C-alpha positions as CSV (number, residue, x, y, z in Angstrom):
1,M,-25.7,16.2,-3.7
2,V,-22.1,15.1,-3.1
3,T,-23.1,11.5,-3.1
4,T,-25.0,11.8,-6.3
5,H,-22.1,13.6,-8.0
6,R,-19.7,10.8,-6.8
7,W,-21.8,8.0,-8.2
8,L,-22.4,9.7,-11.5
9,S,-18.6,10.3,-11.8
10,I,-18.0,6.6,-11.0
11,L,-20.5,5.6,-13.7
12,E,-18.8,8.0,-16.2
13,G,-15.3,6.6,-15.3
14,C,-16.5,3.0,-15.9
15,L,-18.0,4.0,-19.2
16,L,-14.7,5.4,-20.4
17,V,-12.8,2.3,-19.3
18,A,-15.4,0.0,-20.9
19,L,-15.1,1.9,-24.2
20,G,-11.4,1.7,-24.1
21,I,-11.3,-2.0,-23.3
22,H,-13.9,-2.8,-25.9
23,L,-11.9,-1.0,-28.5
24,L,-8.7,-2.8,-27.6
25,E,-10.4,-6.2,-27.4
26,A,-12.1,-5.7,-30.8
27,S,-8.7,-4.7,-32.3
28,G,-7.0,-7.8,-30.9
29,L,-4.9,-5.9,-28.4
30,L,-4.2,-6.3,-24.7
31,I,-4.4,-3.9,-21.8
32,S,-2.9,-4.0,-18.3
33,G,-3.9,-5.1,-14.9
34,T,-6.9,-7.3,-14.0
35,A,-8.5,-6.3,-17.3
36,G,-5.5,-7.6,-19.2
37,M,-5.6,-10.9,-17.3
38,G,-9.3,-11.1,-18.2
39,L,-8.5,-10.6,-21.9
40,I,-5.8,-13.2,-21.7
41,L,-8.0,-15.8,-20.0
42,K,-10.8,-15.0,-22.5
43,Q,-8.6,-16.6,-25.2
44,V,-8.5,-19.9,-23.4
45,T,-11.9,-20.2,-21.7
46,D,-15.6,-20.0,-22.8
47,L,-16.3,-17.0,-20.5
48,S,-16.7,-13.5,-21.7
49,F,-14.4,-10.6,-20.6
50,G,-17.1,-9.2,-18.3
51,Q,-17.6,-12.5,-16.5
52,L,-13.9,-13.0,-16.1
53,F,-13.3,-9.5,-14.9
54,F,-15.9,-9.8,-12.2
55,L,-14.6,-13.2,-11.0
56,L,-10.9,-12.2,-11.0
57,N,-11.7,-9.2,-8.7
58,L,-13.4,-11.2,-6.0
59,P,-10.2,-12.0,-3.9
60,F,-9.1,-8.3,-3.9
61,Y,-12.2,-7.1,-2.0
62,L,-10.7,-8.6,1.2
63,L,-7.6,-6.4,0.8
64,A,-9.7,-3.4,0.0
65,I,-11.9,-3.9,3.1
66,R,-8.9,-4.6,5.4
67,C,-6.6,-1.8,4.2
68,L,-8.8,0.8,2.6
69,G,-12.1,0.5,4.4
70,W,-15.6,-0.7,3.7
71,A,-16.7,2.5,1.9
72,F,-13.9,2.2,-0.6
73,A,-14.5,-1.6,-1.0
74,L,-18.2,-0.9,-1.7
75,R,-17.5,1.8,-4.3
76,T,-15.0,-0.6,-5.9
77,F,-17.4,-3.5,-6.0
78,V,-20.1,-1.3,-7.6
79,A,-17.5,0.0,-10.1
80,V,-16.4,-3.5,-11.0
81,S,-20.0,-4.6,-11.4
82,I,-20.8,-1.6,-13.6
83,L,-17.8,-2.2,-15.8
84,S,-18.6,-5.9,-16.1
85,G,-22.2,-5.1,-17.1
86,L,-21.2,-2.4,-19.6
87,S,-18.7,-4.8,-21.1
88,E,-21.4,-7.4,-21.7
89,L,-23.7,-4.8,-23.3
90,M,-21.0,-3.5,-25.6
91,R,-20.1,-7.1,-26.6
92,L,-23.7,-7.6,-27.7
93,W,-24.5,-4.2,-29.1
94,A,-21.3,-2.3,-30.1
95,D,-19.3,-3.4,-33.1
96,F,-15.9,-1.7,-33.2
97,N,-13.6,-2.5,-36.1
98,M,-10.7,-0.1,-36.2
99,Q,-8.2,-1.0,-38.9
100,E,-5.3,1.1,-37.7
101,P,-3.8,-0.6,-34.6
102,V,-1.7,2.3,-33.5
103,L,-4.9,4.5,-33.2
104,A,-6.7,1.7,-31.4
105,A,-3.9,1.3,-29.0
106,V,-3.4,5.0,-28.2
107,L,-7.1,5.8,-28.0
108,G,-8.0,2.7,-26.1
109,G,-5.2,3.2,-23.6
110,M,-6.0,6.9,-23.1
111,L,-9.7,6.1,-22.5
112,V,-8.9,3.5,-19.9
113,G,-6.4,5.9,-18.2
114,F,-8.8,8.8,-18.0
115,G,-11.5,6.5,-16.7
116,L,-9.2,5.4,-13.9
117,I,-8.3,9.0,-13.0
118,I,-12.0,9.7,-12.5
119,L,-12.4,6.6,-10.3
120,F,-9.3,7.4,-8.3
121,R,-10.4,11.0,-7.6
122,H,-13.7,9.7,-6.3
123,H,-12.0,7.1,-4.0
124,A,-12.9,4.1,-6.0
125,S,-11.1,1.7,-8.3
126,L,-11.6,-1.3,-10.6
127,G,-10.2,-3.7,-8.2
128,G,-7.1,-5.9,-8.7
129,V,-4.1,-3.8,-9.6
130,N,-6.0,-0.6,-8.9
131,I,-6.5,-1.7,-5.3
132,L,-2.8,-2.6,-5.0
133,A,-1.8,0.8,-6.6
134,I,-3.9,2.8,-4.2
135,F,-2.8,0.7,-1.2
136,F,0.9,1.1,-2.0
137,E,0.3,4.9,-2.5
138,K,-1.4,5.1,0.9
139,R,1.0,3.0,2.8
140,F,4.4,3.5,1.1
141,D,3.8,6.8,-0.8
142,I,4.6,5.0,-4.1
143,H,2.8,6.8,-7.0
144,A,0.0,4.8,-8.5
145,G,1.5,5.2,-12.0
146,K,4.7,3.3,-11.0
147,T,2.7,0.4,-9.6
148,T,0.5,0.3,-12.7
149,L,3.5,0.3,-15.0
150,A,5.2,-2.6,-13.1
151,C,2.0,-4.7,-13.4
152,D,1.8,-3.7,-17.1
153,L,5.1,-5.4,-17.6
154,L,4.0,-8.6,-15.8
155,I,0.8,-8.8,-17.8
156,G,2.6,-8.1,-21.0
157,A,5.0,-11.0,-20.3
158,C,2.0,-13.3,-19.8
159,G,0.4,-11.9,-23.0
160,F,3.0,-13.5,-25.2
161,A,1.5,-16.9,-24.5
162,V,-1.7,-16.1,-26.4
163,Y,-1.0,-12.9,-28.5
164,S,1.3,-12.6,-31.5
165,P,4.5,-10.4,-31.2
166,V,2.8,-7.8,-33.5
167,Q,-0.2,-7.7,-31.3
168,M,2.0,-7.3,-28.2
169,A,4.0,-4.6,-29.8
170,W,0.8,-2.5,-30.4
171,S,-0.4,-3.5,-26.9
172,L,2.7,-1.9,-25.5
173,A,1.6,1.4,-27.0
174,A,-1.7,1.0,-25.1
175,F,0.2,0.3,-21.9
176,L,2.3,3.4,-22.3
177,A,-0.7,5.6,-23.2
178,L,-2.5,4.4,-20.1
179,S,0.5,4.8,-17.8
180,S,1.3,8.3,-19.3
181,V,-2.3,9.5,-18.6
182,V,-2.3,8.2,-15.0
183,G,1.2,9.4,-14.3
184,R,0.5,13.0,-15.6
185,Y,-3.0,13.6,-14.3
186,H,-3.3,11.5,-11.1
187,R,-2.8,13.6,-8.0
188,P,-2.3,11.6,-4.8
189,P,-5.0,12.5,-2.2
190,R,-4.1,14.0,1.1
191,W,-3.8,10.7,2.9
192,A,-1.1,9.6,0.4
193,R,1.1,12.7,0.9
194,V,1.9,11.9,4.5
195,P,3.0,8.3,5.3
196,Q,0.6,6.5,7.6
197,Q,0.6,3.3,9.5
198,V,-1.9,0.9,8.3
199,G,-3.0,-2.1,10.3
């Protein structure tokens, strides 16, 4: 029963994230982390976001296995695969066209943030930055929201290469909405409250 609840929650978290990313992508906005890098690369390649997101996460599974365990890595691999699949389905079947960028930014950022909270609470992630955030929280007791925000800034700097200043200004609102949700609602698990030696 616990296992069924966990996998259903992971599916729900991925659905929220997929909705948020699809809304931002359709509105010409950027989001943070590995997803943001996928959106940036999508502008200069022929691959879809779902394909890029899956490929970009492959190197991070080694870190997940080594530092966070096989079970976490497996849940993360499944979550990344689900999100990649949902993104492909939404690209084909869901046509979002929100005219107001501030609403798209805030709503999209919040959807991604709440989806990540669900995944964090069920000991999973969407790879990439999420793995780094959970790893830093576990080893150094650094809140996941702080790591996420630092990576947001780096992705934002890269975004100026392919997005206009206006798009980046609204994308910043999405970054802040995501970080605000994670920062206010994420509660570090027990292993993160007591510093541990890893490796």
